[in-house]
Biopython code that builds the backbone (N, CA, C, O; Angstrom):
import numpy as np
from Bio.PDB.StructureBuilder import StructureBuilder

atoms = [
    (1, "MET", "N", (83.815, 113.672, -181.637)),
    (1, "MET", "CA", (83.662, 115.073, -181.315)),
    (1, "MET", "C", (82.320, 115.621, -181.805)),
    (1, "MET", "O", (81.648, 116.362, -181.087)),
    (2, "HIS", "N", (81.934, 115.254, -183.025)),
    (2, "HIS", "CA", (80.699, 115.808, -183.576)),
    (2, "HIS", "C", (79.499, 115.430, -182.708)),
    (2, "HIS", "O", (78.636, 116.268, -182.448)),
    (3, "GLN", "N", (79.438, 114.183, -182.261)),
    (3, "GLN", "CA", (78.306, 113.751, -181.436)),
    (3, "GLN", "C", (78.262, 114.530, -180.124)),
    (3, "GLN", "O", (77.189, 114.879, -179.633)),
    (4, "ARG", "N", (79.433, 114.795, -179.569)),
    (4, "ARG", "CA", (79.512, 115.554, -178.320)),
    (4, "ARG", "C", (78.988, 116.975, -178.526)),
    (4, "ARG", "O", (78.232, 117.483, -177.697)),
    (5, "LYS", "N", (79.385, 117.618, -179.626)),
    (5, "LYS", "CA", (78.924, 118.983, -179.904)),
    (5, "LYS", "C", (77.435, 119.002, -180.229)),
    (5, "LYS", "O", (76.726, 119.932, -179.842)),
    (6, "ALA", "N", (76.964, 117.995, -180.927)),
    (6, "ALA", "CA", (75.530, 117.916, -181.225)),
    (6, "ALA", "C", (74.736, 117.792, -179.920)),
    (6, "ALA", "O", (73.679, 118.406, -179.778)),
    (7, "LYS", "N", (75.239, 117.008, -178.977)),
    (7, "LYS", "CA", (74.574, 116.853, -177.680)),
    (7, "LYS", "C", (74.620, 118.162, -176.890)),
    (7, "LYS", "O", (73.632, 118.551, -176.268)),
    (8, "MET", "N", (75.773, 118.838, -176.917)),
    (8, "MET", "CA", (75.882, 120.141, -176.252)),
    (8, "MET", "C", (74.849, 121.106, -176.821)),
    (8, "MET", "O", (74.178, 121.819, -176.075)),
    (9, "ASN", "N", (74.727, 121.124, -178.131)),
    (9, "ASN", "CA", (73.768, 122.009, -178.785)),
    (9, "ASN", "C", (72.341, 121.648, -178.384)),
    (9, "ASN", "O", (71.522, 122.528, -178.121)),
    (10, "GLU", "N", (72.053, 120.366, -178.340)),
    (10, "GLU", "CA", (70.706, 119.905, -177.984)),
    (10, "GLU", "C", (70.321, 120.335, -176.574)),
    (10, "GLU", "O", (69.173, 120.707, -176.329)),
    (11, "LEU", "N", (71.271, 120.287, -175.649)),
    (11, "LEU", "CA", (70.985, 120.543, -174.237)),
    (11, "LEU", "C", (71.132, 122.008, -173.825)),
    (11, "LEU", "O", (70.712, 122.384, -172.731)),
    (12, "SER", "N", (71.717, 122.829, -174.679)),
    (12, "SER", "CA", (72.041, 124.201, -174.273)),
    (12, "SER", "C", (71.029, 125.228, -174.770)),
    (12, "SER", "O", (70.295, 125.001, -175.732)),
    (13, "ASP", "N", (71.021, 126.357, -174.083)),
    (13, "ASP", "CA", (70.249, 127.520, -174.524)),
    (13, "ASP", "C", (71.145, 128.516, -175.241)),
    (13, "ASP", "O", (70.653, 129.473, -175.838)),
    (14, "GLY", "N", (72.446, 128.303, -175.189)),
    (14, "GLY", "CA", (73.433, 129.174, -175.811)),
    (14, "GLY", "C", (74.823, 128.662, -175.505)),
    (14, "GLY", "O", (74.994, 127.674, -174.791)),
    (15, "VAL", "N", (75.820, 129.348, -176.055)),
    (15, "VAL", "CA", (77.209, 128.917, -175.903)),
    (15, "VAL", "C", (78.046, 130.103, -175.450)),
    (15, "VAL", "O", (77.955, 131.191, -176.018)),
    (16, "ILE", "N", (78.864, 129.887, -174.421)),
    (16, "ILE", "CA", (79.853, 130.874, -173.992)),
    (16, "ILE", "C", (81.209, 130.186, -173.994)),
    (16, "ILE", "O", (81.393, 129.159, -173.342)),
    (17, "ALA", "N", (82.159, 130.757, -174.731)),
    (17, "ALA", "CA", (83.528, 130.247, -174.713)),
    (17, "ALA", "C", (84.343, 131.083, -173.736)),
    (17, "ALA", "O", (84.389, 132.309, -173.827)),
    (18, "LEU", "N", (84.978, 130.397, -172.807)),
    (18, "LEU", "CA", (85.925, 131.011, -171.888)),
    (18, "LEU", "C", (87.306, 130.906, -172.518)),
    (18, "LEU", "O", (87.468, 130.180, -173.500)),
    (19, "PRO", "N", (88.307, 131.601, -171.991)),
    (19, "PRO", "CA", (89.651, 131.427, -172.534)),
    (19, "PRO", "C", (90.041, 129.952, -172.538)),
    (19, "PRO", "O", (89.801, 129.232, -171.569)),
    (20, "GLY", "N", (90.640, 129.518, -173.633)),
    (20, "GLY", "CA", (91.028, 128.119, -173.773)),
    (20, "GLY", "C", (91.943, 127.925, -174.961)),
    (20, "GLY", "O", (92.476, 128.883, -175.520)),
    (21, "GLY", "N", (92.117, 126.670, -175.336)),
    (21, "GLY", "CA", (93.032, 126.312, -176.413)),
    (21, "GLY", "C", (92.311, 125.901, -177.677)),
    (21, "GLY", "O", (91.193, 126.339, -177.948)),
    (22, "PHE", "N", (92.978, 125.041, -178.454)),
    (22, "PHE", "CA", (92.447, 124.621, -179.748)),
    (22, "PHE", "C", (91.067, 123.979, -179.635)),
    (22, "PHE", "O", (90.188, 124.255, -180.452)),
    (23, "GLY", "N", (90.870, 123.130, -178.636)),
    (23, "GLY", "CA", (89.579, 122.458, -178.482)),
    (23, "GLY", "C", (88.450, 123.446, -178.228)),
    (23, "GLY", "O", (87.358, 123.316, -178.780)),
    (24, "THR", "N", (88.725, 124.426, -177.393)),
    (24, "THR", "CA", (87.730, 125.468, -177.120)),
    (24, "THR", "C", (87.368, 126.209, -178.396)),
    (24, "THR", "O", (86.191, 126.421, -178.687)),
    (25, "LEU", "N", (88.395, 126.604, -179.163)),
    (25, "LEU", "CA", (88.149, 127.335, -180.410)),
    (25, "LEU", "C", (87.401, 126.478, -181.418)),
    (25, "LEU", "O", (86.513, 126.972, -182.113)),
    (26, "GLU", "N", (87.748, 125.211, -181.505)),
    (26, "GLU", "CA", (87.085, 124.318, -182.463)),
    (26, "GLU", "C", (85.605, 124.191, -182.125)),
    (26, "GLU", "O", (84.755, 124.302, -183.009)),
    (27, "GLU", "N", (85.292, 123.961, -180.860)),
    (27, "GLU", "CA", (83.894, 123.845, -180.443)),
    (27, "GLU", "C", (83.154, 125.171, -180.635)),
    (27, "GLU", "O", (82.023, 125.193, -181.119)),
    (28, "PHE", "N", (83.796, 126.264, -180.256)),
    (28, "PHE", "CA", (83.189, 127.585, -180.393)),
    (28, "PHE", "C", (82.869, 127.894, -181.853)),
    (28, "PHE", "O", (81.750, 128.297, -182.171)),
    (29, "PHE", "N", (83.842, 127.707, -182.740)),
    (29, "PHE", "CA", (83.613, 128.048, -184.140)),
    (29, "PHE", "C", (82.606, 127.118, -184.805)),
    (29, "PHE", "O", (81.892, 127.547, -185.712)),
    (30, "GLU", "N", (82.528, 125.868, -184.385)),
    (30, "GLU", "CA", (81.494, 125.002, -184.954)),
    (30, "GLU", "C", (80.105, 125.489, -184.544)),
    (30, "GLU", "O", (79.195, 125.527, -185.373)),
    (31, "MET", "N", (79.934, 125.858, -183.284)),
    (31, "MET", "CA", (78.634, 126.368, -182.842)),
    (31, "MET", "C", (78.292, 127.681, -183.544)),
    (31, "MET", "O", (77.137, 127.909, -183.905)),
    (32, "LEU", "N", (79.293, 128.544, -183.741)),
    (32, "LEU", "CA", (79.061, 129.809, -184.442)),
    (32, "LEU", "C", (78.723, 129.552, -185.910)),
    (32, "LEU", "O", (77.855, 130.219, -186.473)),
    (33, "THR", "N", (79.396, 128.602, -186.521)),
    (33, "THR", "CA", (79.106, 128.250, -187.918)),
    (33, "THR", "C", (77.708, 127.662, -188.043)),
    (33, "THR", "O", (76.995, 127.978, -188.995)),
    (34, "TRP", "N", (77.305, 126.821, -187.110)),
    (34, "TRP", "CA", (75.948, 126.268, -187.143)),
    (34, "TRP", "C", (74.921, 127.391, -187.055)),
    (34, "TRP", "O", (73.893, 127.346, -187.730)),
    (35, "ALA", "N", (75.193, 128.400, -186.226)),
    (35, "ALA", "CA", (74.287, 129.554, -186.135)),
    (35, "ALA", "C", (74.271, 130.315, -187.459)),
    (35, "ALA", "O", (73.213, 130.724, -187.937)),
    (36, "GLN", "N", (75.441, 130.498, -188.038)),
    (36, "GLN", "CA", (75.558, 131.202, -189.318)),
    (36, "GLN", "C", (74.758, 130.497, -190.410)),
    (36, "GLN", "O", (74.144, 131.147, -191.255)),
    (37, "LEU", "N", (74.768, 129.188, -190.389)),
    (37, "LEU", "CA", (74.058, 128.395, -191.398)),
    (37, "LEU", "C", (72.579, 128.199, -191.067)),
    (37, "LEU", "O", (71.827, 127.645, -191.869)),
    (38, "GLY", "N", (72.169, 128.651, -189.891)),
    (38, "GLY", "CA", (70.773, 128.521, -189.500)),
    (38, "GLY", "C", (70.422, 127.172, -188.908)),
    (38, "GLY", "O", (69.244, 126.821, -188.839)),
    (39, "LEU", "N", (71.419, 126.402, -188.477)),
    (39, "LEU", "CA", (71.152, 125.093, -187.876)),
    (39, "LEU", "C", (70.649, 125.224, -186.439)),
    (39, "LEU", "O", (70.023, 124.304, -185.913)),
    (40, "HIS", "N", (70.919, 126.354, -185.810)),
    (40, "HIS", "CA", (70.306, 126.698, -184.527)),
    (40, "HIS", "C", (70.186, 128.213, -184.463)),
    (40, "HIS", "O", (70.780, 128.924, -185.273)),
    (41, "ARG", "N", (69.418, 128.702, -183.501)),
    (41, "ARG", "CA", (69.180, 130.148, -183.366)),
    (41, "ARG", "C", (69.585, 130.626, -181.966)),
    (41, "ARG", "O", (69.010, 131.576, -181.436)),
    (42, "LYS", "N", (70.557, 129.973, -181.389)),
    (42, "LYS", "CA", (71.000, 130.268, -180.030)),
    (42, "LYS", "C", (72.137, 131.289, -180.040)),
    (42, "LYS", "O", (72.884, 131.374, -181.015)),
    (43, "PRO", "N", (72.271, 132.059, -178.966)),
    (43, "PRO", "CA", (73.391, 132.996, -178.891)),
    (43, "PRO", "C", (74.717, 132.263, -178.713)),
    (43, "PRO", "O", (74.798, 131.241, -178.032)),
    (44, "VAL", "N", (75.748, 132.810, -179.341)),
    (44, "VAL", "CA", (77.106, 132.274, -179.238)),
    (44, "VAL", "C", (77.998, 133.435, -178.799)),
    (44, "VAL", "O", (78.000, 134.496, -179.423)),
    (45, "ALA", "N", (78.755, 133.223, -177.721)),
    (45, "ALA", "CA", (79.447, 134.349, -177.098)),
    (45, "ALA", "C", (80.861, 134.002, -176.648)),
    (45, "ALA", "O", (81.208, 132.842, -176.425)),
    (46, "LEU", "N", (81.663, 135.062, -176.526)),
    (46, "LEU", "CA", (83.008, 134.965, -175.961)),
    (46, "LEU", "C", (83.057, 135.779, -174.674)),
    (46, "LEU", "O", (82.658, 136.944, -174.658)),
    (47, "LEU", "N", (83.541, 135.173, -173.604)),
    (47, "LEU", "CA", (83.840, 135.920, -172.389)),
    (47, "LEU", "C", (85.305, 136.335, -172.506)),
    (47, "LEU", "O", (86.209, 135.520, -172.320)),
    (48, "ASN", "N", (85.521, 137.587, -172.811)),
    (48, "ASN", "CA", (86.853, 138.097, -173.158)),
    (48, "ASN", "C", (87.613, 138.540, -171.905)),
    (48, "ASN", "O", (87.847, 139.731, -171.698)),
    (49, "VAL", "N", (87.989, 137.577, -171.084)),
    (49, "VAL", "CA", (88.671, 137.832, -169.818)),
    (49, "VAL", "C", (90.053, 138.433, -170.079)),
    (49, "VAL", "O", (90.863, 137.856, -170.805)),
    (50, "ASP", "N", (90.312, 139.587, -169.486)),
    (50, "ASP", "CA", (91.614, 140.267, -169.601)),
    (50, "ASP", "C", (92.075, 140.410, -171.049)),
    (50, "ASP", "O", (93.272, 140.350, -171.327)),
    (51, "GLY", "N", (91.130, 140.600, -171.976)),
    (51, "GLY", "CA", (91.486, 140.801, -173.382)),
    (51, "GLY", "C", (91.980, 139.555, -174.091)),
    (51, "GLY", "O", (92.598, 139.643, -175.151)),
    (52, "PHE", "N", (91.706, 138.379, -173.504)),
    (52, "PHE", "CA", (92.211, 137.125, -174.073)),
    (52, "PHE", "C", (91.865, 136.982, -175.551)),
    (52, "PHE", "O", (92.697, 136.525, -176.335)),
    (53, "TYR", "N", (90.659, 137.363, -175.942)),
    (53, "TYR", "CA", (90.204, 137.162, -177.317)),
    (53, "TYR", "C", (90.368, 138.398, -178.210)),
    (53, "TYR", "O", (89.848, 138.414, -179.326)),
    (54, "ASP", "N", (91.078, 139.431, -177.746)),
    (54, "ASP", "CA", (91.230, 140.649, -178.547)),
    (54, "ASP", "C", (91.822, 140.371, -179.930)),
    (54, "ASP", "O", (91.318, 140.882, -180.930)),
    (55, "ALA", "N", (92.878, 139.572, -179.996)),
    (55, "ALA", "CA", (93.521, 139.286, -181.289)),
    (55, "ALA", "C", (92.585, 138.488, -182.200)),
    (55, "ALA", "O", (92.544, 138.727, -183.407)),
    (56, "LEU", "N", (91.844, 137.554, -181.633)),
    (56, "LEU", "CA", (90.886, 136.776, -182.421)),
    (56, "LEU", "C", (89.786, 137.684, -182.968)),
    (56, "LEU", "O", (89.388, 137.546, -184.125)),
    (57, "LEU", "N", (89.304, 138.593, -182.161)),
    (57, "LEU", "CA", (88.267, 139.524, -182.609)),
    (57, "LEU", "C", (88.791, 140.454, -183.700)),
    (57, "LEU", "O", (88.057, 140.799, -184.626)),
    (58, "ALA", "N", (90.050, 140.858, -183.595)),
    (58, "ALA", "CA", (90.658, 141.674, -184.651)),
    (58, "ALA", "C", (90.721, 140.883, -185.953)),
    (58, "ALA", "O", (90.483, 141.437, -187.026)),
    (59, "LEU", "N", (91.040, 139.592, -185.867)),
    (59, "LEU", "CA", (91.064, 138.738, -187.058)),
    (59, "LEU", "C", (89.671, 138.628, -187.673)),
    (59, "LEU", "O", (89.524, 138.722, -188.892)),
    (60, "VAL", "N", (88.665, 138.433, -186.855)),
    (60, "VAL", "CA", (87.289, 138.344, -187.355)),
    (60, "VAL", "C", (86.897, 139.655, -188.042)),
    (60, "VAL", "O", (86.250, 139.638, -189.089)),
    (61, "ASP", "N", (87.283, 140.780, -187.461)),
    (61, "ASP", "CA", (86.989, 142.072, -188.091)),
    (61, "ASP", "C", (87.723, 142.218, -189.426)),
    (61, "ASP", "O", (87.187, 142.802, -190.367)),
    (62, "THR", "N", (88.943, 141.691, -189.511)),
    (62, "THR", "CA", (89.681, 141.698, -190.778)),
    (62, "THR", "C", (88.959, 140.848, -191.818)),
    (62, "THR", "O", (88.930, 141.209, -192.994)),
    (63, "MET", "N", (88.378, 139.730, -191.403)),
    (63, "MET", "CA", (87.598, 138.896, -192.323)),
    (63, "MET", "C", (86.452, 139.693, -192.929)),
    (63, "MET", "O", (86.165, 139.570, -194.120)),
    (64, "VAL", "N", (85.798, 140.510, -192.108)),
    (64, "VAL", "CA", (84.708, 141.362, -192.604)),
    (64, "VAL", "C", (85.269, 142.410, -193.558)),
    (64, "VAL", "O", (84.749, 142.601, -194.657)),
    (65, "ASP", "N", (86.333, 143.088, -193.131)),
    (65, "ASP", "CA", (86.924, 144.160, -193.941)),
    (65, "ASP", "C", (87.363, 143.676, -195.316)),
    (65, "ASP", "O", (87.291, 144.422, -196.293)),
    (66, "ARG", "N", (87.815, 142.435, -195.393)),
    (66, "ARG", "CA", (88.332, 141.906, -196.661)),
    (66, "ARG", "C", (87.309, 141.087, -197.441)),
    (66, "ARG", "O", (87.634, 140.499, -198.473)),
    (67, "GLY", "N", (86.083, 141.051, -196.950)),
    (67, "GLY", "CA", (85.010, 140.416, -197.695)),
    (67, "GLY", "C", (84.867, 138.915, -197.520)),
    (67, "GLY", "O", (84.170, 138.269, -198.303)),
    (68, "PHE", "N", (85.513, 138.346, -196.508)),
    (68, "PHE", "CA", (85.405, 136.904, -196.272)),
    (68, "PHE", "C", (84.278, 136.547, -195.311)),
    (68, "PHE", "O", (83.915, 135.378, -195.183)),
    (69, "LEU", "N", (83.728, 137.541, -194.642)),
    (69, "LEU", "CA", (82.668, 137.325, -193.664)),
    (69, "LEU", "C", (81.689, 138.487, -193.759)),
    (69, "LEU", "O", (82.089, 139.649, -193.829)),
    (70, "ARG", "N", (80.425, 138.161, -193.762)),
    (70, "ARG", "CA", (79.394, 139.195, -193.804)),
    (70, "ARG", "C", (79.311, 139.913, -192.457)),
    (70, "ARG", "O", (79.476, 139.306, -191.399)),
    (71, "LYS", "N", (79.052, 141.215, -192.523)),
    (71, "LYS", "CA", (78.906, 142.013, -191.305)),
    (71, "LYS", "C", (77.798, 141.442, -190.419)),
    (71, "LYS", "O", (77.930, 141.417, -189.196)),
    (72, "GLU", "N", (76.708, 140.985, -191.036)),
    (72, "GLU", "CA", (75.594, 140.415, -190.271)),
    (72, "GLU", "C", (76.041, 139.193, -189.482)),
    (72, "GLU", "O", (75.571, 138.962, -188.368)),
    (73, "ASN", "N", (76.951, 138.408, -190.060)),
    (73, "ASN", "CA", (77.445, 137.235, -189.350)),
    (73, "ASN", "C", (78.379, 137.633, -188.212)),
    (73, "ASN", "O", (78.381, 136.991, -187.162)),
    (74, "ARG", "N", (79.164, 138.677, -188.408)),
    (74, "ARG", "CA", (80.039, 139.179, -187.336)),
    (74, "ARG", "C", (79.193, 139.642, -186.153)),
    (74, "ARG", "O", (79.560, 139.446, -184.994)),
    (75, "GLU", "N", (78.067, 140.255, -186.465)),
    (75, "GLU", "CA", (77.198, 140.779, -185.409)),
    (75, "GLU", "C", (76.522, 139.674, -184.602)),
    (75, "GLU", "O", (75.980, 139.937, -183.528)),
    (76, "MET", "N", (76.550, 138.449, -185.104)),
    (76, "MET", "CA", (75.999, 137.315, -184.357)),
    (76, "MET", "C", (76.868, 136.969, -183.150)),
    (76, "MET", "O", (76.385, 136.392, -182.176)),
    (77, "LEU", "N", (78.136, 137.319, -183.218)),
    (77, "LEU", "CA", (79.098, 136.983, -182.173)),
    (77, "LEU", "C", (78.992, 137.990, -181.029)),
    (77, "LEU", "O", (79.293, 139.171, -181.200)),
    (78, "LEU", "N", (78.566, 137.516, -179.877)),
    (78, "LEU", "CA", (78.416, 138.367, -178.696)),
    (78, "LEU", "C", (79.700, 138.319, -177.880)),
    (78, "LEU", "O", (80.302, 137.258, -177.712)),
    (79, "VAL", "N", (80.117, 139.485, -177.372)),
    (79, "VAL", "CA", (81.388, 139.572, -176.646)),
    (79, "VAL", "C", (81.248, 140.529, -175.471)),
    (79, "VAL", "O", (80.614, 141.579, -175.580)),
    (80, "SER", "N", (81.843, 140.153, -174.358)),
    (80, "SER", "CA", (81.982, 141.060, -173.219)),
    (80, "SER", "C", (83.074, 140.518, -172.305)),
    (80, "SER", "O", (83.400, 139.332, -172.332)),
    (81, "ASP", "N", (83.629, 141.418, -171.495)),
    (81, "ASP", "CA", (84.592, 140.987, -170.478)),
    (81, "ASP", "C", (83.914, 140.827, -169.117)),
    (81, "ASP", "O", (84.571, 140.542, -168.116)),
    (82, "ASN", "N", (82.592, 141.013, -169.094)),
    (82, "ASN", "CA", (81.817, 140.939, -167.861)),
    (82, "ASN", "C", (80.705, 139.908, -168.031)),
    (82, "ASN", "O", (79.889, 140.022, -168.946)),
    (83, "ILE", "N", (80.667, 138.914, -167.166)),
    (83, "ILE", "CA", (79.722, 137.810, -167.333)),
    (83, "ILE", "C", (78.272, 138.281, -167.246)),
    (83, "ILE", "O", (77.434, 137.811, -168.015)),
    (84, "GLU", "N", (77.957, 139.189, -166.336)),
    (84, "GLU", "CA", (76.570, 139.665, -166.226)),
    (84, "GLU", "C", (76.143, 140.392, -167.495)),
    (84, "GLU", "O", (75.026, 140.201, -167.977)),
    (85, "ASP", "N", (77.029, 141.226, -168.037)),
    (85, "ASP", "CA", (76.749, 141.928, -169.290)),
    (85, "ASP", "C", (76.566, 140.929, -170.430)),
    (85, "ASP", "O", (75.666, 141.077, -171.256)),
    (86, "LEU", "N", (77.424, 139.916, -170.466)),
    (86, "LEU", "CA", (77.339, 138.911, -171.532)),
    (86, "LEU", "C", (76.029, 138.127, -171.445)),
    (86, "LEU", "O", (75.376, 137.893, -172.462)),
    (87, "LEU", "N", (75.650, 137.727, -170.245)),
    (87, "LEU", "CA", (74.386, 137.002, -170.076)),
    (87, "LEU", "C", (73.195, 137.872, -170.465)),
    (87, "LEU", "O", (72.220, 137.375, -171.029)),
    (88, "ASP", "N", (73.269, 139.164, -170.167)),
    (88, "ASP", "CA", (72.202, 140.081, -170.567)),
    (88, "ASP", "C", (72.114, 140.161, -172.093)),
    (88, "ASP", "O", (71.019, 140.131, -172.654)),
    (89, "LYS", "N", (73.257, 140.260, -172.760)),
    (89, "LYS", "CA", (73.269, 140.270, -174.228)),
    (89, "LYS", "C", (72.678, 138.977, -174.783)),
    (89, "LYS", "O", (71.951, 138.994, -175.776)),
    (90, "MET", "N", (72.992, 137.864, -174.138)),
    (90, "MET", "CA", (72.486, 136.572, -174.607)),
    (90, "MET", "C", (70.972, 136.476, -174.426)),
    (90, "MET", "O", (70.272, 135.952, -175.292)),
    (91, "ARG", "N", (70.473, 136.980, -173.304)),
    (91, "ARG", "CA", (69.019, 136.961, -173.074)),
    (91, "ARG", "C", (68.278, 137.792, -174.119)),
    (91, "ARG", "O", (67.167, 137.442, -174.516)),
    (92, "LYS", "N", (68.882, 138.881, -174.564)),
    (92, "LYS", "CA", (68.251, 139.790, -175.526)),
    (92, "LYS", "C", (68.514, 139.407, -176.985)),
    (92, "LYS", "O", (67.964, 140.030, -177.894)),
    (93, "TYR", "N", (69.332, 138.409, -177.214)),
    (93, "TYR", "CA", (69.749, 138.044, -178.572)),
    (93, "TYR", "C", (68.566, 137.582, -179.421)),
    (93, "TYR", "O", (67.732, 136.793, -178.977)),
    (94, "GLU", "N", (68.516, 138.084, -180.629)),
    (94, "GLU", "CA", (67.562, 137.615, -181.633)),
    (94, "GLU", "C", (68.355, 137.189, -182.855)),
    (94, "GLU", "O", (69.048, 138.000, -183.471)),
    (95, "ALA", "N", (68.253, 135.930, -183.199)),
    (95, "ALA", "CA", (69.008, 135.405, -184.340)),
    (95, "ALA", "C", (68.534, 136.063, -185.632)),
    (95, "ALA", "O", (67.334, 136.243, -185.838)),
    (96, "PRO", "N", (69.476, 136.419, -186.498)),
    (96, "PRO", "CA", (69.082, 136.999, -187.788)),
    (96, "PRO", "C", (68.509, 135.931, -188.704)),
    (96, "PRO", "O", (68.757, 134.739, -188.520)),
    (97, "SER", "N", (67.744, 136.369, -189.686)),
    (97, "SER", "CA", (67.303, 135.405, -190.694)),
    (97, "SER", "C", (68.509, 135.077, -191.561)),
    (97, "SER", "O", (69.328, 135.945, -191.865)),
    (98, "VAL", "N", (68.604, 133.841, -191.945)),
    (98, "VAL", "CA", (69.762, 133.367, -192.700)),
    (98, "VAL", "C", (69.371, 133.187, -194.155)),
    (98, "VAL", "O", (68.413, 132.479, -194.465)),
    (99, "GLY", "N", (70.113, 133.827, -195.044)),
    (99, "GLY", "CA", (69.886, 133.651, -196.474)),
    (99, "GLY", "C", (70.566, 132.394, -196.975)),
    (99, "GLY", "O", (71.332, 131.762, -196.247)),
    (100, "LYS", "N", (70.295, 132.038, -198.190)),
    (100, "LYS", "CA", (70.932, 130.861, -198.779)),
    (100, "LYS", "C", (72.381, 131.171, -199.103)),
    (100, "LYS", "O", (72.703, 132.243, -199.614)),
    (101, "TRP", "N", (73.255, 130.214, -198.798)),
    (101, "TRP", "CA", (74.678, 130.394, -199.071)),
    (101, "TRP", "C", (75.027, 130.026, -200.500)),
    (101, "TRP", "O", (75.942, 130.603, -201.086)),
    (102, "LEU", "N", (74.302, 129.067, -201.068)),
    (102, "LEU", "CA", (74.612, 128.616, -202.421)),
    (102, "LEU", "C", (73.434, 128.886, -203.333)),
    (102, "LEU", "O", (72.280, 128.737, -202.930)),
    (103, "ASN", "N", (73.723, 129.284, -204.561)),
    (103, "ASN", "CA", (72.644, 129.473, -205.529)),
    (103, "ASN", "C", (72.419, 128.164, -206.284)),
    (103, "ASN", "O", (73.075, 127.165, -205.991)),
    (104, "ARG", "N", (71.507, 128.157, -207.246)),
    (104, "ARG", "CA", (71.163, 126.917, -207.962)),
    (104, "ARG", "C", (72.344, 126.311, -208.704)),
    (104, "ARG", "O", (72.395, 125.097, -208.905)),
    (105, "ALA", "N", (73.287, 127.142, -209.108)),
    (105, "ALA", "CA", (74.468, 126.640, -209.818)),
    (105, "ALA", "C", (75.509, 126.080, -208.847)),
    (105, "ALA", "O", (76.561, 125.602, -209.272)),
    (106, "GLY", "N", (75.218, 126.139, -207.554)),
    (106, "GLY", "CA", (76.163, 125.640, -206.562)),
    (106, "GLY", "C", (77.265, 126.636, -206.240)),
    (106, "GLY", "O", (78.269, 126.278, -205.623)),
    (107, "LEU", "N", (77.081, 127.896, -206.657)),
    (107, "LEU", "CA", (78.074, 128.928, -206.399)),
    (107, "LEU", "C", (77.697, 129.721, -205.157)),
    (107, "LEU", "O", (76.519, 129.890, -204.841)),
    (108, "LEU", "N", (78.707, 130.199, -204.469)),
    (108, "LEU", "CA", (78.503, 130.975, -203.255)),
    (108, "LEU", "C", (77.844, 132.304, -203.581)),
    (108, "LEU", "O", (78.325, 133.046, -204.438)),
    (109, "ASN", "N", (76.741, 132.608, -202.900)),
    (109, "ASN", "CA", (76.093, 133.915, -203.046)),
    (109, "ASN", "C", (76.910, 134.961, -202.309)),
    (109, "ASN", "O", (77.496, 134.674, -201.265)),
    (110, "LYS", "N", (76.952, 136.155, -202.839)),
    (110, "LYS", "CA", (77.685, 137.263, -202.189)),
    (110, "LYS", "C", (76.734, 138.149, -201.435)),
    (110, "LYS", "O", (77.158, 139.131, -200.825)),
]
sb = StructureBuilder()
sb.init_structure("model")
sb.init_model(0)
sb.init_chain("A")
sb.init_seg("    ")
for serial, (resi, resn, name, xyz) in enumerate(atoms, 1):
    if name == "N":
        sb.init_residue(resn, " ", resi, " ")
    sb.init_atom(name, np.array(xyz, "f"), 0.0, 1.0, " ", f" {name:<3s}", serial, name[0])
structure = sb.get_structure()
């Protein structure tokens, strides 16, 4: 799986997840995590057809509210229910600068 995702990343200009199952979510979150860590600077997006991803987006917002996810990282996730709007957001996307996750002691920076 990792080699397949690495190849997808190498060949793509960005990532759009359509409604899907566990495999879709696994691939989507790995690409989003790679962006979060600064391993790529490509847009990562959800096409939220008929509200399919509404519950997932609410969970991500809860992660921010409870301090498990930085607001800046949440803002990296592009979402729309309209493909043209989503592609426009992706064309305009500018990746944020990524700070270090671990300090010299190996502890997570807040």
